[in-house]
TORFI-542651 format. One line per field, with one value per residue: residue in three letters; residue number from 1; x, y, z of N, C-alpha, C in turn. Coordinates in steps of 0.1 Angstrom, whole numbers, padded with zeros to 4 digits. Example, Ala and Ser with C-alpha at 12.3 -4.5 7.8 and 13.67 -1.06 7.14 Angstrom:
2
code ALA,SER;
pos 1,2;
nu 0132,0128;
nv -0057,-0022;
nw 0078,0071;
cau 0123,0137;
cav -0045,-0011;
caw 0078,0071;
cu 0132,0129;
cv -0033,0000;
cw 0078,0079;
//
This chain:
182
code MET,LYS,LYS,LEU,SER,MET,ASP,GLU,LEU,GLY,ARG,ILE,THR,PRO,GLU,GLN,PHE,LYS,LYS,LYS,SER,LYS,ILE,PRO,LEU,ILE,VAL,ILE,LEU,ASP,ASN,ILE,ARG,SER,MET,ASN,ASN,VAL,GLY,SER,ILE,PHE,ARG,THR,CYS,ASP,ALA,PHE,ILE,VAL,GLU,LYS,LEU,TYR,LEU,CYS,GLY,ILE,THR,ALA,LYS,PRO,PRO,HIS,LYS,ASP,ILE,SER,LYS,THR,ALA,LEU,GLY,ALA,THR,GLU,THR,ILE,GLU,TRP,GLU,TYR,VAL,GLU,ASN,VAL,VAL,GLU,LEU,VAL,GLN,HIS,LEU,LYS,GLN,ARG,ASN,ILE,ASN,VAL,TYR,LEU,ILE,GLU,GLN,THR,ASP,SER,SER,ILE,PRO,LEU,ASP,GLN,PHE,GLN,PHE,SER,GLU,GLU,LYS,ILE,ALA,ILE,VAL,LEU,GLY,ASN,GLU,VAL,PHE,GLY,VAL,SER,GLU,ALA,LEU,LEU,PRO,LEU,CYS,ASP,GLY,ALA,ILE,GLU,ILE,GLN,GLN,PHE,GLY,THR,LYS,HIS,SER,LEU,ASN,VAL,THR,ILE,VAL,ALA,GLY,ILE,VAL,ILE,TRP,GLU,ARG,PHE,LYS,ALA,LEU,ILE,ARG,GLU,THR,SER,ILE,HIS,CYS,PHE;
pos 1,2,3,4,5,6,7,8,9,10,11,12,13,14,15,16,17,18,19,20,21,22,23,24,25,26,27,28,29,30,31,32,33,34,35,36,37,38,39,40,41,42,43,44,45,46,47,48,49,50,51,52,53,54,55,56,57,58,59,60,61,62,63,64,65,66,67,68,69,70,71,72,73,74,75,76,77,78,79,80,81,82,83,84,85,86,87,88,89,90,91,92,93,94,95,96,97,98,99,100,101,102,103,104,105,106,107,108,109,110,111,112,113,114,115,116,117,118,119,120,121,122,123,124,125,126,127,128,129,130,131,132,133,134,135,136,137,138,139,140,141,142,143,144,145,146,147,148,149,150,151,152,153,154,155,156,157,158,159,160,161,162,163,164,165,166,167,168,169,170,171,172,173,174,175,176,177,178,179,180,181,182;
nu 0200,0203,0202,0203,0230,0234,0250,0247,0221,0219,0212,0202,0215,0201,0203,0205,0180,0163,0168,0158,0133,0099,0069,0038,0020,0002,-0001,-0024,-0029,-0055,-0063,-0049,-0043,-0023,0011,0030,0018,0018,0046,0052,0038,0053,0076,0067,0060,0085,0097,0084,0088,0071,0056,0047,0037,0010,0002,-0026,-0050,-0054,-0032,0000,0032,0066,0094,0093,0098,0082,0073,0097,0107,0094,0095,0122,0141,0128,0114,0132,0136,0112,0092,0072,0043,0026,-0008,-0034,-0063,-0080,-0100,-0097,-0072,-0078,-0095,-0077,-0060,-0077,-0083,-0059,-0062,-0059,-0069,-0087,-0089,-0107,-0097,-0118,-0147,-0176,-0209,-0206,-0180,-0151,-0138,-0105,-0091,-0104,-0100,-0089,-0058,-0041,-0015,-0014,-0011,-0024,-0042,-0045,-0066,-0062,-0079,-0088,-0081,-0103,-0126,-0125,-0123,-0128,-0161,-0169,-0153,-0164,-0183,-0164,-0144,-0131,-0139,-0142,-0120,-0119,-0106,-0114,-0128,-0131,-0136,-0146,-0142,-0139,-0121,-0089,-0057,-0045,-0019,-0015,-0034,-0024,0000,-0009,-0024,-0006,0014,-0001,-0005,0021,0029,0011,0021,0046,0039,0024,0043,0065,0088,0112,0126,0123;
nv -0244,-0221,-0208,-0172,-0154,-0130,-0109,-0112,-0104,-0077,-0055,-0022,0007,0023,0051,0052,0042,0062,0082,0071,0069,0068,0047,0060,0059,0060,0047,0041,0034,0025,0024,0000,-0027,-0046,-0046,-0062,-0065,-0039,-0035,-0054,-0043,-0020,-0031,-0043,-0020,-0009,-0029,-0025,0001,0022,0055,0069,0062,0064,0064,0059,0068,0043,0030,0018,0034,0037,0043,0009,-0023,-0045,-0036,-0032,-0058,-0071,-0053,-0050,-0029,-0013,0009,0029,0035,0039,0067,0080,0090,0100,0105,0114,0116,0099,0107,0134,0133,0120,0138,0160,0148,0145,0172,0178,0166,0139,0107,0085,0052,0028,-0003,-0027,-0047,-0039,-0029,-0019,-0024,-0026,-0053,-0063,-0074,-0062,-0036,-0005,0006,0037,0059,0080,0094,0076,0069,0043,0028,0008,-0011,-0018,-0049,-0063,-0048,-0035,-0007,0027,0036,0062,0070,0060,0077,0096,0086,0077,0052,0017,-0011,-0045,-0076,-0104,-0134,-0168,-0188,-0200,-0180,-0153,-0132,-0117,-0116,-0083,-0077,-0094,-0085,-0059,-0066,-0079,-0058,-0037,-0049,-0053,-0027,-0018,-0037,-0029,-0003,-0010,-0023,-0002,0018,0007,0005,-0011,-0009,0014;
nw -0119,-0093,-0060,-0055,-0041,-0014,-0024,-0052,-0055,-0060,-0044,-0035,-0018,0012,0007,-0021,-0027,-0018,-0037,-0060,-0086,-0078,-0078,-0087,-0063,-0033,-0002,0023,0056,0076,0107,0114,0134,0141,0147,0134,0110,0100,0098,0078,0057,0053,0043,0019,0005,0002,-0014,-0039,-0045,-0036,-0034,-0011,0023,0045,0079,0099,0125,0149,0140,0146,0149,0137,0158,0166,0181,0172,0148,0134,0133,0112,0092,0085,0082,0063,0073,0073,0047,0032,0025,0050,0070,0099,0103,0121,0116,0093,0075,0072,0060,0035,0024,0021,0002,-0020,-0025,-0037,-0061,-0063,-0069,-0048,-0036,-0020,-0006,-0005,0002,-0013,-0022,-0047,-0056,-0076,-0093,-0088,-0110,-0131,-0128,-0141,-0140,-0143,-0155,-0137,-0104,-0076,-0046,-0022,0003,0030,0053,0088,0104,0113,0110,0086,0063,0075,0079,0073,0052,0028,0012,0004,-0012,-0045,-0054,-0048,-0047,-0051,-0042,-0056,-0042,-0036,-0018,0014,0034,0025,0032,0034,0049,0058,0050,0029,0011,0006,-0006,-0030,-0043,-0045,-0061,-0084,-0092,-0097,-0117,-0137,-0143,-0153,-0177,-0190,-0194,-0204,-0189,-0171,-0147,-0122;
cau 0194,0209,0197,0212,0235,0230,0258,0241,0207,0220,0204,0207,0216,0189,0205,0202,0166,0157,0170,0152,0120,0089,0057,0028,0011,0002,-0008,-0029,-0033,-0066,-0065,-0043,-0040,-0011,0024,0036,0012,0024,0060,0052,0034,0064,0085,0061,0061,0099,0100,0078,0091,0059,0059,0045,0029,0004,-0003,-0037,-0058,-0046,-0020,0013,0042,0080,0101,0088,0104,0074,0072,0110,0109,0089,0099,0136,0148,0120,0110,0142,0137,0099,0087,0060,0038,0014,-0019,-0044,-0076,-0080,-0110,-0090,-0061,-0084,-0100,-0065,-0055,-0087,-0080,-0047,-0067,-0054,-0080,-0085,-0097,-0107,-0096,-0129,-0158,-0188,-0220,-0202,-0166,-0146,-0129,-0091,-0087,-0111,-0097,-0079,-0048,-0035,-0002,-0015,-0009,-0036,-0040,-0054,-0068,-0063,-0086,-0086,-0081,-0116,-0138,-0122,-0120,-0137,-0174,-0169,-0146,-0172,-0187,-0154,-0135,-0135,-0144,-0136,-0114,-0121,-0099,-0125,-0124,-0141,-0137,-0157,-0138,-0141,-0113,-0075,-0049,-0043,-0006,-0016,-0041,-0015,0010,-0015,-0028,0006,0020,-0009,-0002,0035,0028,0004,0030,0056,0032,0021,0054,0076,0099,0114,0131,0121;
cav -0234,-0220,-0196,-0161,-0149,-0116,-0101,-0114,-0098,-0063,-0046,-0008,0012,0032,0064,0050,0040,0075,0090,0064,0073,0059,0045,0070,0052,0064,0037,0046,0023,0030,0017,-0013,-0030,-0054,-0040,-0070,-0062,-0026,-0037,-0061,-0034,-0011,-0039,-0045,-0007,-0008,-0038,-0020,0015,0031,0069,0073,0054,0071,0056,0067,0063,0035,0023,0020,0040,0034,0031,-0001,-0035,-0054,-0031,-0034,-0072,-0075,-0042,-0053,-0017,-0005,0021,0039,0038,0044,0080,0078,0101,0097,0115,0108,0115,0094,0114,0147,0130,0117,0151,0167,0142,0148,0186,0178,0159,0125,0097,0076,0040,0019,-0017,-0031,-0053,-0030,-0032,-0014,-0026,-0030,-0064,-0059,-0078,-0054,-0022,0001,0016,0046,0063,0091,0090,0073,0064,0032,0028,-0005,-0010,-0026,-0063,-0069,-0039,-0029,0007,0035,0039,0076,0071,0055,0087,0105,0080,0075,0039,0006,-0022,-0057,-0088,-0115,-0146,-0179,-0198,-0197,-0169,-0139,-0122,-0120,-0107,-0070,-0077,-0101,-0076,-0049,-0071,-0081,-0046,-0029,-0056,-0051,-0013,-0019,-0044,-0021,0007,-0015,-0025,0010,0027,-0001,0007,-0023,-0005,0028;
caw -0111,-0080,-0053,-0055,-0028,-0011,-0033,-0065,-0056,-0065,-0036,-0035,-0004,0015,0001,-0035,-0027,-0016,-0049,-0071,-0089,-0071,-0085,-0082,-0054,-0019,0006,0036,0066,0084,0120,0114,0148,0143,0143,0124,0097,0096,0093,0066,0046,0050,0035,0006,-0001,-0002,-0026,-0051,-0046,-0034,-0032,0003,0032,0056,0090,0105,0136,0159,0134,0153,0140,0141,0160,0176,0178,0165,0134,0129,0132,0099,0082,0081,0077,0053,0079,0070,0033,0027,0031,0057,0078,0107,0103,0130,0111,0079,0067,0068,0050,0022,0019,0016,-0011,-0030,-0029,-0046,-0073,-0062,-0068,-0036,-0037,-0009,-0009,0004,-0004,-0012,-0032,-0060,-0058,-0089,-0091,-0091,-0123,-0140,-0125,-0150,-0135,-0153,-0150,-0127,-0090,-0069,-0032,-0018,0017,0036,0066,0100,0102,0117,0106,0073,0062,0082,0071,0069,0039,0016,0003,0000,-0022,-0059,-0056,-0041,-0054,-0044,-0046,-0056,-0034,-0040,-0007,0025,0043,0019,0037,0034,0058,0052,0043,0016,0002,0002,-0016,-0043,-0050,-0049,-0072,-0096,-0096,-0102,-0129,-0147,-0147,-0162,-0190,-0197,-0196,-0209,-0180,-0163,-0135,-0119;
cu 0201,0203,0208,0217,0231,0238,0252,0227,0208,0212,0211,0207,0203,0191,0202,0187,0159,0158,0162,0138,0110,0077,0047,0017,0013,-0006,-0012,-0034,-0043,-0068,-0061,-0038,-0027,0001,0032,0031,0017,0038,0061,0048,0045,0074,0080,0062,0076,0102,0095,0079,0079,0063,0058,0035,0024,-0001,-0014,-0044,-0049,-0034,-0007,0023,0056,0084,0094,0094,0096,0072,0086,0113,0104,0093,0113,0143,0140,0115,0120,0143,0124,0096,0073,0056,0027,0004,-0031,-0058,-0076,-0089,-0103,-0079,-0067,-0089,-0089,-0060,-0065,-0086,-0068,-0050,-0061,-0067,-0077,-0094,-0096,-0105,-0106,-0139,-0171,-0198,-0216,-0187,-0163,-0136,-0115,-0087,-0094,-0107,-0086,-0070,-0043,-0022,-0002,-0015,-0023,-0032,-0050,-0054,-0070,-0069,-0082,-0089,-0095,-0127,-0136,-0120,-0131,-0149,-0174,-0162,-0154,-0176,-0176,-0145,-0140,-0140,-0138,-0131,-0115,-0112,-0110,-0119,-0135,-0143,-0148,-0154,-0141,-0133,-0098,-0068,-0045,-0029,-0007,-0024,-0032,-0005,0004,-0018,-0016,0013,0012,-0006,0011,0035,0022,0013,0041,0051,0030,0033,0066,0089,0100,0121,0130,0133;
cv -0234,-0207,-0185,-0157,-0135,-0106,-0101,-0107,-0084,-0053,-0032,-0004,0021,0046,0063,0049,0054,0084,0083,0069,0063,0057,0055,0064,0057,0053,0043,0034,0029,0021,0002,-0016,-0038,-0047,-0048,-0068,-0049,-0027,-0044,-0052,-0024,-0019,-0041,-0031,-0005,-0017,-0032,-0005,0024,0045,0072,0064,0063,0061,0065,0060,0055,0028,0027,0026,0037,0046,0022,-0014,-0045,-0049,-0035,-0049,-0077,-0065,-0044,-0040,-0008,0008,0032,0043,0044,0057,0077,0089,0095,0108,0108,0106,0111,0102,0127,0144,0128,0130,0160,0161,0145,0163,0187,0170,0145,0116,0087,0065,0032,0005,-0024,-0038,-0044,-0035,-0027,-0015,-0030,-0042,-0060,-0062,-0070,-0039,-0017,0011,0025,0050,0074,0085,0087,0069,0053,0032,0013,-0004,-0020,-0040,-0069,-0061,-0033,-0014,0015,0038,0053,0079,0068,0066,0096,0099,0079,0062,0029,-0005,-0034,-0069,-0099,-0127,-0156,-0190,-0195,-0185,-0155,-0128,-0127,-0111,-0094,-0070,-0084,-0092,-0065,-0054,-0073,-0068,-0038,-0036,-0053,-0037,-0012,-0025,-0036,-0009,0002,-0018,-0012,0018,0020,0001,-0006,-0021,0010,0034;
cw -0098,-0073,-0054,-0042,-0026,-0021,-0047,-0066,-0061,-0057,-0036,-0020,-0001,0008,-0014,-0036,-0027,-0029,-0061,-0073,-0083,-0080,-0079,-0075,-0040,-0012,0019,0044,0076,0096,0119,0128,0150,0138,0134,0110,0091,0091,0080,0054,0043,0040,0021,-0002,-0006,-0015,-0039,-0052,-0046,-0029,-0017,0010,0043,0066,0097,0116,0146,0153,0141,0143,0146,0150,0170,0171,0170,0150,0127,0126,0117,0088,0077,0075,0068,0060,0077,0056,0027,0034,0037,0066,0086,0106,0111,0123,0096,0070,0063,0058,0036,0016,0013,0003,-0022,-0035,-0038,-0059,-0074,-0060,-0056,-0037,-0025,-0014,0001,-0004,-0002,-0022,-0046,-0063,-0072,-0087,-0096,-0105,-0134,-0138,-0135,-0144,-0146,-0147,-0139,-0113,-0084,-0055,-0030,-0003,0021,0050,0076,0097,0104,0110,0092,0074,0070,0073,0066,0056,0027,0007,-0002,-0011,-0036,-0063,-0047,-0050,-0046,-0050,-0045,-0050,-0036,-0029,0002,0033,0038,0027,0036,0044,0051,0045,0030,0006,-0003,-0008,-0030,-0050,-0054,-0060,-0085,-0101,-0103,-0116,-0141,-0152,-0156,-0176,-0197,-0201,-0203,-0201,-0172,-0150,-0133,-0114;
//
């Protein structure tokens, strides 16, 4: 076993990335306060070729050095947009027949390991590090997905949550479509 060099990793250029097919997933950041978290989520979206990233509310937007520090260039590859009002964004996506799911602990959350991803495009909403998703979104969304936890904290950093859920979406598409590279 040996570690792969940068040349052996087979990285594509930003131009090649933009032409590549994306997974049918929209990620919405609702009032994320940490710019390091925002940058990290950009990077995760790049890693798993997410279709689009929306930044809403107080979520910081590029260019900013604290976002760039963790995004490592992903702000230049991922299609992103700032929309101030997350409620209006979700309503717009729903009008386009896109199912929107909160990643949140609610009284009717679906455990992630039981959630049935389909091939159709969906959007997920990740909420504020302290308060979670905006309360006004609960009646608008198609449901809530929860990452079950069994320790004392019952909370994960939003970047970890993003990585887990995006990976599960990516993995389900690979299984469903028998495609190993988009």
